[in-house]
DRENVEXFI-746896 format. One line per field, with one value per residue (C-alpha): residue number from 1; x, y, z. Coordinates in steps of 0.02 Angstrom, whole numbers. Layout:
N
num <- NUM	...
c1 <- X	...
c2 <- Y	...
c3 <- Z	...
//
This chain:
325
num <- 1	2	3	4	5	6	7	8	9	10	11	12	13	14	15	16	17	18	19	20	21	22	23	24	25	26	27	28	29	30	31	32	33	34	35	36	37	38	39	40	41	42	43	44	45	46	47	48	49	50	51	52	53	54	55	56	57	58	59	60	61	62	63	64	65	66	67	68	69	70	71	72	73	74	75	76	77	78	79	80	81	82	83	84	85	86	87	88	89	90	91	92	93	94	95	96	97	98	99	100	101	102	103	104	105	106	107	108	109	110	111	112	113	114	115	116	117	118	119	120	121	122	123	124	125	126	127	128	129	130	131	132	133	134	135	136	137	138	139	140	141	142	143	144	145	146	147	148	149	150	151	152	153	154	155	156	157	158	159	160	161	162	163	164	165	166	167	168	169	170	171	172	173	174	175	176	177	178	179	180	181	182	183	184	185	186	187	188	189	190	191	192	193	194	195	196	197	198	199	200	201	202	203	204	205	206	207	208	209	210	211	212	213	214	215	216	217	218	219	220	221	222	223	224	225	226	227	228	229	230	231	232	233	234	235	236	237	238	239	240	241	242	243	244	245	246	247	248	249	250	251	252	253	254	255	256	257	258	259	260	261	262	263	264	265	266	267	268	269	270	271	272	273	274	275	276	277	278	279	280	281	282	283	284	285	286	287	288	289	290	291	292	293	294	295	296	297	298	299	300	301	302	303	304	305	306	307	308	309	310	311	312	313	314	315	316	317	318	319	320	321	322	323	324	325
c1 <- 4264	4268	4171	4297	4279	4196	4201	4387	4486	4612	4788	4941	5108	5258	5429	5613	5703	5672	5492	5479	5338	5254	5266	5190	5045	5021	5017	4903	4784	4760	4698	4510	4409	4553	4469	4601	4688	4852	4810	4981	5162	5259	5445	5560	5698	5663	5786	5698	5683	5505	5450	5510	5417	5257	5266	5294	5136	5034	5024	5033	5188	5247	5426	5500	5672	5669	5845	5851	5665	5592	5513	5338	5348	5399	5262	5135	5185	5176	5007	4940	4985	4897	4741	4747	4744	4592	4688	4590	4740	4928	5040	5225	5332	5515	5485	5641	5573	5501	5337	5284	5158	5034	5037	5018	4872	4777	4789	4757	4688	4720	4910	4998	5180	5277	5424	5549	5530	5401	5350	5359	5530	5665	5584	5696	5848	5962	5819	5894	6063	5978	5867	6018	6122	5982	5978	5796	5725	5619	5620	5479	5378	5236	5108	5051	4958	5069	5075	5191	5291	5409	5347	5226	5056	4929	4992	4871	4963	5127	5220	5364	5523	5640	5818	5939	6103	6238	6116	6185	6079	6085	6027	5891	5833	5812	5688	5597	5572	5484	5370	5335	5274	5145	5092	5071	4941	4838	4834	4798	4654	4581	4600	4515	4377	4326	4217	4103	4118	3954	4035	4169	4039	3923	4062	4103	3921	3896	4043	3979	3799	3839	3954	3800	3722	3604	3597	3581	3566	3413	3374	3223	3151	3315	3425	3533	3456	3501	3385	3400	3317	3274	3264	3075	3030	3181	3154	3252	3364	3461	3458	3590	3527	3625	3554	3377	3222	3321	3434	3622	3658	3734	3667	3634	3452	3426	3285	3269	3190	3057	3007	3057	3235	3239	3178	3297	3450	3411	3383	3538	3659	3599	3771	3764	3581	3433	3253	3223	3085	3029	3065	3072	2888	2914	3053	3204	3344	3474	3653	3750	3903	3971	4043	4217	4264	4138	4169	4142	4129	3974	3904	3934	3844	3693	3684	3697	3561	3443	3476	3428	3260	3201	3299	3192	3204	3288	3436	3446	3446	3585	3689	3654	3707	3867	3905	3884	4036
c2 <- 4569	4697	4680	4658	4675	4518	4444	4405	4357	4487	4420	4498	4424	4421	4420	4442	4447	4442	4386	4275	4176	4339	4392	4226	4251	4431	4399	4248	4360	4466	4322	4309	4229	4222	4214	4314	4483	4543	4689	4713	4654	4661	4636	4625	4702	4877	4840	4681	4677	4614	4784	4872	4748	4767	4956	4954	4849	4968	4857	4935	4890	4893	4866	4856	4788	4657	4702	4759	4722	4587	4452	4477	4665	4644	4515	4634	4773	4659	4593	4768	4817	4663	4703	4885	4821	4713	4554	4394	4281	4294	4205	4179	4187	4174	4255	4207	4234	4112	4184	4181	4045	4180	4261	4093	4045	4204	4163	3977	3911	4079	4076	3978	3943	3855	3741	3673	3488	3351	3367	3281	3249	3377	3514	3662	3712	3631	3532	3508	3449	3327	3256	3232	3154	3032	2972	3024	3015	3170	3331	3456	3586	3586	3719	3697	3783	3869	3801	3836	3680	3718	3653	3534	3607	3517	3497	3576	3533	3463	3452	3334	3384	3251	3250	3236	3144	3269	3391	3512	3598	3754	3672	3576	3733	3825	3695	3676	3865	3855	3721	3827	3969	3852	3770	3916	4018	3863	3799	3971	3994	3826	3857	4028	3962	3829	3961	3949	3760	3677	3507	3579	3675	3524	3413	3543	3555	3366	3333	3457	3397	3212	3247	3289	3148	3025	3113	3046	3117	3105	3196	3312	3389	3354	3433	3352	3364	3305	3232	3190	3036	2870	2837	2820	2965	3082	3267	3381	3511	3570	3574	3616	3732	3756	3911	3845	3944	4073	4134	4158	4083	3919	3910	3810	3814	3803	3842	4013	4037	4151	4243	4406	4341	4284	4450	4549	4447	4458	4646	4680	4561	4534	4472	4333	4283	4268	4213	4051	4061	3884	3863	4043	4055	3910	3998	3926	4050	4034	4056	4104	3995	4060	4220	4269	4243	4111	4068	3881	3888	3995	3867	3730	3835	3859	3672	3635	3761	3699	3519	3565	3634	3470	3334	3220	3261	3094	3141	3320	3260	3137	3276	3393	3259	3229	3416	3423	3312
c3 <- -3090	-3231	-3391	-3532	-3719	-3787	-3611	-3627	-3473	-3415	-3391	-3308	-3365	-3249	-3334	-3291	-3458	-3645	-3631	-3784	-3705	-3658	-3841	-3897	-3776	-3830	-4017	-3994	-3896	-4052	-4157	-4187	-4047	-3922	-3750	-3656	-3668	-3593	-3480	-3399	-3413	-3249	-3218	-3068	-3175	-3245	-3387	-3445	-3634	-3618	-3553	-3710	-3820	-3720	-3725	-3913	-3930	-3822	-3668	-3495	-3395	-3215	-3157	-2983	-2942	-2805	-2748	-2568	-2539	-2427	-2535	-2464	-2490	-2672	-2701	-2625	-2744	-2896	-2840	-2809	-2988	-3056	-2957	-3011	-3191	-3149	-3191	-3167	-3198	-3174	-3298	-3261	-3418	-3372	-3203	-3105	-2931	-2804	-2742	-2560	-2511	-2457	-2629	-2715	-2603	-2644	-2830	-2815	-2979	-3064	-3085	-3222	-3263	-3401	-3365	-3494	-3455	-3458	-3276	-3155	-3233	-3196	-3092	-3055	-3157	-3289	-3362	-3535	-3471	-3355	-3494	-3609	-3470	-3430	-3611	-3635	-3810	-3783	-3684	-3688	-3595	-3470	-3426	-3247	-3107	-2980	-2803	-2658	-2705	-2849	-3018	-2932	-2979	-3088	-3267	-3391	-3551	-3618	-3783	-3824	-3916	-3984	-3920	-4066	-4067	-4021	-3940	-3813	-3681	-3790	-3952	-3863	-3772	-3937	-4001	-3835	-3835	-4004	-3932	-3780	-3891	-3969	-3807	-3687	-3784	-3823	-3644	-3572	-3695	-3650	-3464	-3459	-3573	-3448	-3364	-3516	-3542	-3492	-3464	-3350	-3249	-3240	-3171	-3038	-2983	-2992	-2876	-2747	-2756	-2741	-2593	-2488	-2386	-2471	-2638	-2813	-2989	-3098	-3260	-3259	-3417	-3507	-3373	-3239	-3067	-2893	-2762	-2579	-2507	-2585	-2771	-2754	-2639	-2652	-2683	-2799	-2718	-2872	-3062	-3192	-3328	-3490	-3576	-3566	-3616	-3714	-3574	-3603	-3433	-3379	-3203	-3047	-2994	-2806	-2686	-2605	-2435	-2510	-2668	-2583	-2561	-2743	-2811	-2700	-2750	-2935	-2925	-2819	-2909	-3088	-3143	-3014	-3005	-3122	-3110	-3204	-3334	-3293	-3106	-3046	-3002	-2881	-2787	-2877	-2909	-3046	-2987	-3144	-3172	-3339	-3266	-3208	-3028	-2974	-2791	-2781	-2592	-2619	-2742	-2613	-2482	-2596	-2628	-2441	-2403	-2539	-2487	-2308	-2365	-2441	-2349	-2240	-2053	-2021	-2132	-2069	-1889	-1923	-2002	-1857	-1734	-1832	-1836	-1647	-1629
//
């Protein structure tokens, strides 16, 4: 992933029309301490008003009409432009296209959308008319992760908007849109910031560590640690380090096979690994967690490997036997 100014996450915004949510995201990104920046605005309509706004504000744009193109081919072109701009996230802001499952899968956990209802109520179209017809007291908006099921991804944030007596879908939509402009920048900022949130990272590591056989958590020198074996004789296979001993890193400490491996990894990939000031001399490597693009499958593999180095033979043999089946 690229190094960005102030470590901000790079976001590509997909639009189809006026782009009012895109504008809200853009102007919020220029406020102090915003953790993201808009690196590209893309549209499936070359005449979309959002493109003109983005260009006026000095944001790079890409436009390609979807008409006459196979869906997968159009998706591939849009994705290629996002990658060329080094985007780490894609945000849909009034993008009126259903994306292919393959595209969505490649950006799992890194693609967000906003929907004008309080999901799971009223996915799809005509949300305001449906809320009014149902006699609901409130409508609203939801920011959610994009999955291959329409408007069904995990909800990251919602805001309610009261439905007034005599509301029409148009009058209600105008107020919901104002709420969207407040909600989307805040939720996006919180979501991209989780990469630097120690509690979020700890919970991710904890779940992976405790999923391994016969493990338990025990604090060590003020840090969470995980052991394999009994409470009395178990051995540590991982620690969680939150900027300890003057380092800027939030990291997972796991056992290397040798000091040569540790030194080689740190030298070759300094943005991924570091040598712990406290544990490094004993062959524990720090896998840096507060960085863009952490592959959690790799973190799980490190935990599994470190666990295997200290697990009692009885437990390892049981696991090997289970794997054989």
